[in-house]
KOLLUMGU-394991 format. One record per residue (C-alpha): x, y, z; residue in three letters. Coordinates in steps of 0.05 Angstrom, whole numbers, plus 5000, padded with zeros to 4 digits. Each point is the difference from the previous one (the first is absolute). Layout:
BEGIN
XYZALA/...
***
This chain:
BEGIN
500150015002MET/502850664978SER/501150535051GLU/495250614999SER/503350634970PRO/502450515049VAL/495050575007PRO/502350674973VAL/500750535052THR/495250585001ASP/505950444994GLU/502349694935ALA/492950054971THR/499650735019ALA/506750164967VAL/497649674936PHE/493350344998VAL/503550665015ASP/504349914938HIS/494549704956ARG/498350654963GLU/507350134982LEU/500949284979LEU/493950054956PHE/502250634966GLY/507149744984VAL/497349344973VAL/494150324960TYR/504650474965ASN/504549434983MET/494649564974LEU/494250444980GLY/494849475025SER/496050025062VAL/498749264999ALA/507549804990ASP/501750525055THR/495549685050GLU/503149334986ASP/506850285011VAL/498150315067LEU/497349345019GLN/506749644984ASP/503450575036THR/495749865061TRP/501549264997LEU/507350124995SER/499950505056TRP/496349535047THR/504149424983ALA/506450335025ARG/503049765065ASN/494049535011ASP/494850565003GLY/504350535035SER/502150414941PRO/502250615039LEU/505649595034ASP/506750284974GLY/496950514952ILE/502250725013ALA/495950304942ASN/493649614989PRO/497750524947ARG/506449884958ALA/499349225011TYR/492750004978LEU/501250454940VAL/505749534977ARG/495449385006ILE/494450324963ALA/504650284943VAL/503249324989ASN/493249674999HIS/497650494949ALA/506349894956LEU/498449265001GLY/492750134982ARG/502150374936ARG/501249384962ALA/492849745011ALA/497550674978ILE/504150034939SER/497349304979ARG/492950265009ARG/501650594959ARG/502149574942GLU/492749774990THR/496250645021TYR/495150244949VAL/500850734977GLY/504150545036PRO/501849875073TRP/499150555049LEU/501550015076PRO/494249825047GLU/497450705022PRO/500250235072LEU/493450375011VAL/499750425064ASP/493250025033ASP/497249995067ASP/499449245001GLY/507049874979THR/504849595041ASP/505350455031PRO/505449624964ALA/497050224933LEU/501250715019ARG/507449845004ALA/504550464960GLU/499949814927SER/502250304936VAL/495450204942SER/496949524950MET/504150314945ALA/506649895038LEU/498349305020LEU/499149854925VAL/506850294987VAL/502849585059LEU/497649374965GLU/505550084948SER/505649955055LEU/503549395022SER/497349725066PRO/506550235037LEU/499850704966GLU/492850095020ARG/501249795070ALA/505850505009VAL/496050554966PHE/494049885045VAL/504149965064LEU/504650604983ASN/495350494962GLU/493149855035VAL/502249805068PHE/506850365008GLY/504249415017TYR/507650134996ALA/504149594950HIS/503449655060THR/493449815030GLU/497649724934ILE/506349604993ALA/498649655064ASP/492649874980ILE/501949684929ILE/506549725020ASP/504250414949ARG/505950455010THR/498750775007PRO/503750074933ALA/495349534968ALA/494050365026VAL/502550674977ARG/500549714932GLN/493149695001LEU/497350675027ALA/503350394944HIS/497349564945ARG/493149985028ALA/499750775012ARG/502550154931GLY/494949534967HIS/494250255039VAL/501650754993HIS/501049884924ALA/493149724993ARG/496650445052ARG/502950695014PRO/499550235072LEU/493950485008TYR/494050055045GLU/493650354979ALA/496350395053HIS/494449585034PRO/494750504980ARG/502650004927VAL/500049234999ARG/493149985030ARG/497150514947GLU/503349664943ALA/497449315022THR/493050245007GLU/500250364934ARG/502549394965PHE/494949545032VAL/494050434982ARG/502650064928ALA/501449254995ALA/493649755030LEU/495750524964GLY/503449874933GLY/501850744992ASP/504649994941ILE/502150735005ALA/501349975072ALA/504249384992LEU/504450304946MET/501450575046GLU/501649625062ILE/504049464965LEU/507450064984ALA/501949844925PRO/504049415020ASP/495149735053VAL/500049245015THR/494249575029VAL/501749345033TRP/494049565019THR/501149395041ASP/494149515000GLY/504449395006GLY/495349664949GLY/494050075046ASN/497150634966ARG/497949964928ARG/500850764991ALA/507249995024ALA/505050124942GLY/505649494990LEU/505150554988ARG/501350715023PRO/496850544956VAL/504650574982HIS/498350694971GLY/494450495014ARG/495849834939ASP/499849265015LYS/498850125075VAL/494150464984VAL/497149464960ARG/501049515051LEU/496950405056LEU/494250264957THR/498449294979GLY/499749795070PHE/495450585020ALA/495349854938SER/499249305024ARG/497750235070GLY/505149645042GLY/497249555058PRO/492950015021LYS/498550405065ASN/506950304995MET/502150455058GLU/506350465003LEU/504250145063ARG/506650425004TYR/504949685043ARG/507650025010ARG/503549424967VAL/507349885016ASN/500350705028GLY/497050344939ASP/493050264983ASP/496349484959ALA/493049754980ALA/496749365022VAL/494149734959LEU/494949545035PHE/494849544968GLU/494749965055ASP/504249845062GLU/506049684963SER/506250364976PRO/500250004922TYR/506250444985ALA/505250445035VAL/502850584953MET/506350355016VAL/502450584960MET/507150214991ASP/501350754981LEU/504950404961THR/505450345037PRO/495850654990GLN/493949645034GLY/495450264948ASP/498849384959GLN/499549245007VAL/506249614973SER/497949305023GLY/493949645024VAL/500449375040TYR/493349605001ILE/499749405043VAL/493649564989THR/502849305017ASN/495249805057PRO/505749605032ASP/503650655012LYS/494150385028LEU/498249555057THR/502850525051HIS/495650564969VAL/493550165041HIS/494450494984LYS/500050325070GLU/504150615006GLY/500250744979GLU/496550124936GLN/
***
């Protein structure tokens, strides 16, 4: 008969809970998937509680650093499974949106980067992305990251340099004023849902791109991104002319820290729409539309309209 596992101390549980929001933010920004992040946090918890026969705090001077290291390495291991799933994914892949509303788990309000930046991060190697997230988003020094991913500080600096150069080349650093972003978002949504061609031509940048992630579960989702203002206008006005889902309701929410629109069909989430603006903030340069129901399970109708 096997021995019963040693119970984890209340102190060890409290330490993990205290750091869960940080761990969620780090792992989500590395993976772009809430479901995979939750799995990684479960693996991290199991690794944490298995240490020293249920007494993980013994011999640990910095539990925060230790937990981050466990979580990051589990996340790096998870990337292989995610990459295999992506090989058979139908249509464009977008990150699973983090929608902030009154019913959201506190972990889902953890610091996260924008949808547009998450898409750019997908083009980095797993190690480059881990270093970028830890350094640029969470402010870890290169020496701290070296301990987390078991590399030399010099290797981390090289990874950080490559990742930063790649990201900044594809996404220049700028931040539109929140009021400007909200106004542009509302203007775009009114024009798109109303099929207002003149308003769309005004709010859309000439080189705008629309990505629609339906995962093969929504018939209206395109299998390729749509580039250029004229094509995007035809796409959006075609959707408006078909009427969209029945009993559609619109809510404005913050998604990955940015103002966005969420469409509901009755009580169920139908689509999350996130707009990326030009550096001047006056036009929409990118539209990210997530309609895959599997990526909307954390989206609820309750919250501020």
